[in-house]
N, C-alpha and C positions, 0 to 999 in steps of 0.2 A: 385547658383554659375554657371556661364556659360563660364568662361574662361577656357583655356586649361592648366592652371597651375596645378601642382600636390601638391601644398603646403598643408600641414596638412592631407594628405591622410591617413597616418598610425598613426595619433595621437589618444589620448584618448582611445576610445573603439574599435579601429581597431583590437584589439586582441580578437578573439572569440574562445571559447572552446566548443567542441561538445562531449558530453559523449555518448558512444555507446557500452559500455561493452567491451568484448574481440574482437580483430580484427584477422581475418584469411585471409592471402593472401593479394594481392594488390588490389587497387581500379580499375585497368584495367581488371579485371578478368571477361570477358564477355562470356566465353565458356559455352556450355551447359553441365550441370552436368549430370552424369549418372542417369538413371531412379531410382527413389526411390521405393524400393520394396513395400512400403506401398501404392503406388498409381498405379492404373490401368490407361490406357490412358484417360478414362473418368474422373477418379479421378484427374489426372494431370490437365486436362482442367478446371474442376470445381474449383480446387484450384487456378488456374490462374485467373479465374473470381473473386474469392473472394479477391485475392490480388489486382486486378484492382480496385475493389470497395474501397479499402483502400489506393489507390494511391501509392502502392508499385510497381512501373512500371517495373523496371528491373526484379524483381521476377515474376511478372505477365507474362511478355514476355517469360521468361525462361520456365515456366510451360505450357503455351499455345502452344508455338512452339514445345516443347518436346512432347506434346500430339499428335500434328499433325504428327510429325516425326515417332511416334510409331504406326501410322495407325488409329488415331481417325477419324471417318467419317467427311468429309468436307461438312458442310451445310451452309446455309445463316447465321445462328446464329454464327457458328464457325468463319466464315470470318468476321462478324461484330466485334466480340471481338478481333480477330487478328489485325484488322485495328485500333481499338481504342487503344489497347495496344501499337502498333507500333508508332502511331502518337500522343499519349497523351502528352499534355503539351509542344508541340514544334511547331515551325513554319516550313514551308517547307524548309527553308534555313538551319535548324539545322539537317536535315537528312543526314547521311553519304551515300556513294555510295552503301555499302552493304545493307543498309536499303531501299534505292530506288529499288535495285534489288529484295529485298523481297516483296516490295510493288507491283512492276510490276508482280511478280510471283503470288501474291494473286489474282490480277485481270486477270492474263493471263489464269487461269483455274477456272472460276467462277462456283459455284454450280448451280443446277437447280433453277431458280428464279421464284417464284410464286408471281404474282402481288398482290395477296391478303394477302401475308404473311408479318407480321410486321417487320421481320428481313430483308426481301428483301427491304422494304421501307427504313429501316435504312441504308442498304448498298448504296442505291441510294442517300440518303442524304449525306453520306460521300463522295461519288464520285462527287456530285455537289460542295462540298466544295473544292475538289482538282482540278476541271475542270474550268480553267479560262474563258472558253467560256460561262459558265452558271452562272457567277457571275457578270454580267454587271451592275446590279443595286443593291443597298443594300436591297431594298424592296423585290426583287425577291428572294434573298438568304435567308433572314430571314423568309419570308412567306413560303418558301419551308420547312424550318426546323420546323417552328411552326405547320405545318400540319402533322408532323410525330407522330406516337404513343407515348404516354407519356414516356415509358421506354427508347426508343431509343433517344427521344428528350433530356431527362435529361442527358444521357450519352454524347451526342454530345456537349451540352452546358457546361458540367462539364470538358470535356477532350479535345475538339477539337476547342476551340474558337480562336486558333491561325493560323488556316489553310488558312483562307481567306486573301485577300490582299485589300488594298485601303479602300474606304468608306464602302464596305461591311463588312470588318473586324471590322471597328469601330462600325458599327451597331450591329453586332453579339456580340462584346465585351460588349456593353452597356446592351444588353439583359442578357448576362451571369452574369455580375456584379449585375444586379437587382435581378436575381435569387439567387445569393450568399447572397445578403443582406437579403432576405427572409429566407434562409435556415441557416444563420449563428447562429441564436439562436433558431432554430426550435427544437421541441421535448424537450423543457424545458432544454436547455443547461445550463443556468445560475443556475438552481436548481439541475442539475444532474451531470455536468462534474466533480465536486469535488469528486464524489463517485468513479470514475474510479481509483483514486489514493489511495484509501483505500484498503489494502489487505483483502482477505477473512478471517474473524475473526475465531479464534479458540474457541471452546466451553469453557465455564467457568469451572474452577476447584477450589476447596478449599483444604487447607492443610489437609492431612489425620489426623484423630484423633489419638493422641498418645495412645497406649494401657496403661492400668493401670500399673503403676510402684510401686510395693510394695517391700520395702527393706527387705532383708532377716532378718535383725535384728528385724524388726517389726513382721515378721512372727514368729520368735522364741519367741519374747516377748509375743505374743498372745497365742502361743501354750504352752510354759512353764508356763507363768503366769496363764493361765486357769487351768492347772493341779495343780499348787501350790495353787491356790485359792480354788479349789474343795477339795484339800487335807486338807488345813487349816480349811476351813469351815466344812468339815466332822468331823475332830477331835474335833473341838469346839462343834459341835452338840452332839457328843458322850459324851464329858465331862459334858456338861450341862444336857443332858438327864439322865446320870448316877446318878446325884445328884438331879434329879427331879426339876431343876430350869427352869420351863417353861417360866418365865418372861425373863430370859436370852435368851432362844430360840427365843421368840417373838422379842426381840431387835436385835438378830443376823439376823433373816430373814427380819426384817424391814430395817436393814442396807443394805442388799442385794437388796431389792426392791428400796430403795433410790438410790443405785448405778446405777440400771438399768434406773430409770427415769432420773437421772442426765446425764447418758451416752447418752440417746436419745436426750435430749435438747442440751447437749454439742456437740454432733456430728453435729447437724444442725448448731449451731453457729460456730463451727470450720470450717465447709465446707464453709459457707457464708463469713467468714472473710478471709479465705485463697483464695477463688475465687475473692473476691473484690481486694485483694492485687495484684493478677495476672492481673486482668483487669486494675487496676491502672498502673501496670507496662507497659501495652501496650501503654499507653498515655504518659508515662514519656520518656524523651529523653535519649538516651544512644548511644553507638557506632553505627554509621550509616552503614558503609560499611563492607561487608565481606572482609576477607583478600585477596581473589582472584578476587576482583571486578575490572578487567581491564577496562579502558574506552571503548576499542573497543570490549569487550566481552559482553556476554548476560547480566550479572549483571550490567555492566556499562551502557548499553542501557536502562535497566529497571530503573536505578537511574535517568537517564535524563528524562524518561517519567514521573516519579513521580514528579520530580522537576517542569517539564513543566506544568503538569495538576494541581498540587496543587497551582502553581503560577497563573494559569488561573481561577480556581474556588475559589474565595476569597469572604468571607462574606461581605456584603455591609457595608461600613464605616470602614473597616479594611485595613491597608496597607499590601501589598503583603509580605514584609519582616517580619512583625509581625506575619502574618498568618503562614508563613513557620516555624518561631520559635515556635509558639504555637503548631503546629502539627508535630514537628520533631519526637516525639515518635511514634505516630500512623502511620506516613509515614514509619518509620523504620520497624515497625511491619508488615504492609501491604506489603511493598516492599519485606521483607524477605519471607513472605508467598508466594507471586507470584513467586519469584525466586525458592523457594523450590518446588513449584507445577509444574513448567514447565522446569526447567533447565536440567532434565535428557534426554530430547529429543532435537533434532535440531529444535528449534522453532525460527522463525523470531520474534524479539521483537515487530515489528510493528503490527503483527497479534493479539497481546494481548493488543495493545494500547487502544482498546475500554474498556477493563476491568479496566485498570489503570484510564482511564477517568471516568468510572462509580464509582470507589472507591473514587476518589477525589471529585466528585460531591456528593456522598453519605455522606462523612465526612462533607462537607460544609452544606448540608441539615440538618444533625443531629445536627451540631453545632448551626445553625440558629434556629432550633426548640427547642434547649435545651435538646435534647435526647442523645447527645453523651455520657453523663455520667448517663444515665437513669438506668444503671445496679446497681448503688449505692443504689438507692431506692429499686430496686428489690431484692438486696442482703442484705438489712437491716435485722438484726436479729429480727424476730417477737416476740411479747409479750409472745406468748405461749411457745417459746423456753426458754425465760428468766424465765418464771414461772416454767417450768419443771426443769431447773437447780436449781432454788432457793428451790423449794419443795424437789427435790431430795437431795440437799446438806443438808437441815435441817433434812430430814428423815434419811439420811445416818449418819449424826453426832449424832443425838439422838439415833439411833439404836446402833452405835458403843459404845457410852457412856454406854448405858444400858447393852450391851453384855459384855463390859469390866468390869463393876462393878460386874456383876454376875460371870464372870470368875475369877476375883481376890478373890472372897469370897469362891469359890469352890476349885480351883486348881491353885494357884498363878503361880508357875514356868512353868508347861507345858502349862497352859492356856495362859499365857503371850507370850510364844514363838509361839504358834499356831496363836494367834491373830495378832502378829507382822508379821508373815509370810503371813497371809491372807491379811493384810492391804497393805503390800509392793507389793504383787502379784496383788492385785486389782488396785493399782495406776499405776503400770507398764502396766498391761493389758489395762487399760482404755486409757492411752495416746497412745499406739500403735494402739488400735482399732479406736480411733478418726481419726488418720492419714489414716488408711486403708479405713474406711468408706468414708472419704473425697475424697480420690483418686478414689474410685469406683463411687462416685457421680459425680466427675469431668468428668469421661469418659461419663457418661449418659448426663450430661449437655453439654459437648462439642459436642457430637453427635447431640443433638437437635439443638444447635446453628449452627453447620455446615450444617445441613439439611435446616434450615431456610435461612441461608446465601446463600447456593447453589440455593435454589428456587428463591431468589431475583436476584442473578446473572444470572440465566437462563432467568428470565423475561427481564432483561436488555439486554442480548444477543439476545433474540428473537426480541426485539424492534430494535436493531441495524441491525440485519439481514433483518428485514422487511424494514428498512430505505434504505438499500443498494440493495434491490430487483430489483429496476429499474436502476441499474448501467449501464451506456452506454457501448455498445460494442466497440471493436476496430474500426469497420467500421464507427460507428457514430463519434468517435473521429477523425478519418482520414477525414471524410466529413466536420466536423466543421473546422478542421485545413485548409483544402483546401479552404473553404470559406474565412477564415482569409487571406490566401495568396492572393486570388483574390482581395479582398477588399483593402489589403495593396498595391498590385500592382497598382490598379486603383488610389489610393490616391497618390502614387508616380508619376504616369503619370500626374496627375493634378499639383502636386508640381513642376515638371520639365516642365510643359506645353507641353506635348507630346501627340500625338494621338497614339492609339494602332498600327495603320498601319506604324508608324515611327519606331517601335521597330523591329529590325532584329532578335534578340534572347534575351531571358531573363533566369535567373537562380536564384534559391534560395539556400542559405545554412541555415540549421536549427541547432541551438545549444542550449543546456540547459543553462539557465541563472544561476547566482549565487543564492544560497539558494533556490534551486528548489527541488521539490519532483518528484520522477519518479516511473513509474509502467508500466508493459507490460502485455498484454493478453498472453495466452498460446502459440499462434503461431504468435505473432506480435512483432513489434519493441518497443523500449523504448519510452514511451510518458512522457511529462514533464508538470508540472504546469506552469512553466515560461520558455519562449523561448527567445533566442537572434536570430534574423533573419538578414541575409545579402541578400539584393536583388540587383542583377546586371541587368541593362537594357542596351542592346547594340543597338545603333542607328548608322546611317550613320556617325555621327560626333564623336562618342566616347562612353564612358561608364558612365552611371549614377549609383551611388551606394547609398543605404540607409541602415544604421545600426539601428535597432530598437529592443525594448523589447516588448514581447507579454505576457500578463497575460492571459493564456489560459482559466482558470476557469471563468474569468469575461469578456472574449472577448474584452479586452481593450489593447491598445498598445500606445507607445510613442517613437518618434524618438530619437536616441542618436547621430546620425551623418549623414550628407548628403555630398556626394562627387561627383565631376566631374573630369574626366581625359580623355585625348585623347588616341587613340590606341597606338600611338608611345611612350606614357609614360610607357607602359608595356614592361618589358624586359624579364621576365621569369615567368613560372608557373611550380611548381614541388610539389611532395609529398615525404616527408621524413619519416623515422621511420617504414617502412613496416616490417623489420625483427623483430622489437621489438613489433609488433602488436599495435603500437601507431602512425599510419600515421598522418602526419601534413601537411596541405595544405599551400603553400606559394605563394603569388602573389607579385613579386618584381617589383618595378618601377625603371625607369632610374635614379631617384634621389637617389636611394639607400634605400628608405623606403620600408617596407614590410608589407603586410596585411597577417596575420597568422591565420589560422583556425586549431586548434587541433581537430582532428577527434575523438580521444578517450581521455576521461578525466582520472582523477586519480581513479575514482570509477569503477573498472573492476570486480566487484563482480557478479557472475552468479546468475540467478534467483533461481536456485535450486542446491543443492550440487552435484547431479548426472547429471547435464545438460551440454551438449556440447555447449560452448558459441559461436561457430563459426556461426551457422545459425542465432542466435540472432543478432550478429554483422553485418552480411550481410544485414539483414532486416533493422537494424537501419541506416546503411550507405545508403541503398536504400531510406529510408524515409528522410534522411538528405539532399538529393539533391546533394551530392558530385560528383557523376559520371557526371551528366549533367553540373554542374558548371565547373568541371575540363575540360570536353570536349570542352565547348564553349570558355573558357578563354585560353586554350592551343592553339587553332587555331588562336585566335586574337593575342596572344603574339608572335606566330611564323610568322604570315603573315601580321600583322598590318591591315591597312584599306583595303588592297587587299583582305583580308578574306571576307569582306562584299561584295565587287564587285564580286568576284569569286562565292561566295555562291548564290548571286542573279542570276547570269547568269546560273549557274548549275541548280538552282531550276526552272528557266523559261524553260530551255530546257527539263528538266525531266517532268515537268508538261505538256508541249506540247506533249511529247512522250506518257505520260499516257492518255492524251485526245484522241490521235489518236487510241490507243489500245482499249479504252473503249467507243468509240463513239457510238457503237451499243447498249450498255447497257442502254443508257439514252433515247433511242427512245420510 
C-alpha cells in the first residue's frame, strides 16, 4: 500500500492490548528517582548495566545516570555504557535537546583514555558512528566496528545500528541483522524458551494419614465384652470342674481356641474387604466440587488443571470424553487430595501444575498397563485366611456344642445363663475387635502407601526440576526478543521496499496476545509466550505500520495488518486512564479512526501478595516501548512533516557541533 489514503487504518486488529500489571503514575515520568538504599553508587551502575543487557532502556539510563550523579568514578567503561544507554535503539533525529546536552557533556569531560584499553576503543567506535566526517564510506565504518573487541562490538551492533546515515547505515544494519539471525535461536531457544514461563515448582505433598478412628462404642464393646466373656468362661469352668466333667472343659477351651483362630482369619478378611471397598470408592464417580470451589479461587484453578491434563493424557484409542467419564472418580479423589494438601497456604496453582500433570500421566500409565485396579488382586483374601475362618468356625461350633451338652447335664439353669452370656459377649467382642484391628491396619497400610507415593512424586519432582534447570534468564529472553524485533523490522523494510537510511525514526509497541501465558523474573518485566507487536516506521513520506503476532517460544510470526498513512493524516496522540492505573494509548487520524493500545490489561494480579506492583509496572512499560512510541508520534502529530525536516536540521547541526568538540579524540 503506497497511497496516502487512511482507509482501513483502524480496522480488524488495530486494537491492541498490552498487559503490564499495575500502573503507577504517568508515562511521561522521566525524573530521576531518589537513591534506592539497597544500592551503593556502584550497585546502581551495575544494576543499570544489567537492565541495559535486557533492553530496559529507560530503567538503565536512570540507574547509570543516578550512579554518576552520586559520585561514581567516571572511567572509559562508565562512559561507554552511558553512551550506549543514551543512544540505544534510536537515530540521531530521535534525540531531544536535553539528551544532546547530556551527550555533549559526556564527551566534554572525557576520562583518561588508554589506547590499549578495550573500553577506550569502544568509546572511539561510538564517536566514529556519531562523527559524519568519519563515515564517508560504508566499508570504513563497518571495518572500524568489526575491529573492536568482541564485547564492545556486540553492544554497538545490538544497540547503536541506527546512528549512521546513508549507505554506511545500510551496511551496518545488514551486519546487525545477520548477527540477529544467528543469535535469534542461539543457546537452544526453541528447546528452552518455554521453560521460562513455568513457575518454580513446589515440592510434592501427599494427604496426611488420618489417625486411627476407633468409635467409643467399639472400645466399650471390647472392654465390657472381654470382661463378660472372662466372667462367663470362668463360671462355666468352675461349674464343669466342680462336677469333674473334663470333656466339657475340653469343649469349652476348644471353643475359645476356635474363636481365636476364627478371629485371626476374620480380621484379615474384614480388613481386606473394607480396604478394597475404600479403594473402589476412589475410582467411583461422586460429587466433584467442594462447596466453596469458586472458579477464580484455588480449588477452581485446580479443577481446571485436572480437567486440562486428564484431557491431554488419554490412552491410545480412547476418546477424550470417554476417558474423562471413566476417570471422574479418581480425578475427584486426587483433586481433593491436592486441594487439601496445599490450600492452607497461599500457593499459586500453577506451581503445582507439574504434580497434576504427573498424576494425570500416572493414571493413564496405570490404566494402559492394567495396574490401576491392581489393588484388587493384592487385597484378595488369601486361602490361609479362609482356612483359618473355616477351621476356627468348625472348632468353635464343635466346642460350643460339646460344652453346652456338658453344661446342660450338670447345671442346666446357671450353666445355660453363663453360656449365653459368654456367647453374646464373644460375638459382640469379636465384631468390635474386627473393626478395631481393621482400622489400625488401615493406618499402617495408608502410611506405607503414602510413603511409596511420596517417593514416586519426589522422583517426578526431581525430574521436573532437572528439566527446568537450564531455564533461560530474563537477559536471554530480552536478547531473543530484541533479535525478533530486529528481524521483524528488516522484513518490514523489505515489504515496504525501504532502505534503513530512509527511516527517520521507528518505534515498537509490544502487547500480550490473546490466550498467552506470562511470567517474570524477580527483578524483570512481564514476558509473554505470544506477543502482538505494532511497528511504526517513520520516513520522509509518512508512516508505515505493521501489526503482527509473535509466537515467542517458536520464534515465529505472522502479519495481521499492513498500513500506510501520511503525517497529515495524524491528528492527535494521547494517553488516557492514568488516574485509574490503566493508561491507554490513542492515535487518532483525521478520518476519525483511532488506533488504540491499552497499556494495562484486565490481569493486574501482582506476582506476590506482598509485592509493590509499581516497579514491575514501570519495567513492563519500559519493555513495551510505550515511551519511545509516544514520544515519536506525539512530535509527528503536533508538527506533521515539519517534524522530520526540523529533526534532520537539528541533528545535522548537533552532529557538527559534536564533531568540532571531539575532533582531538579521534587523532
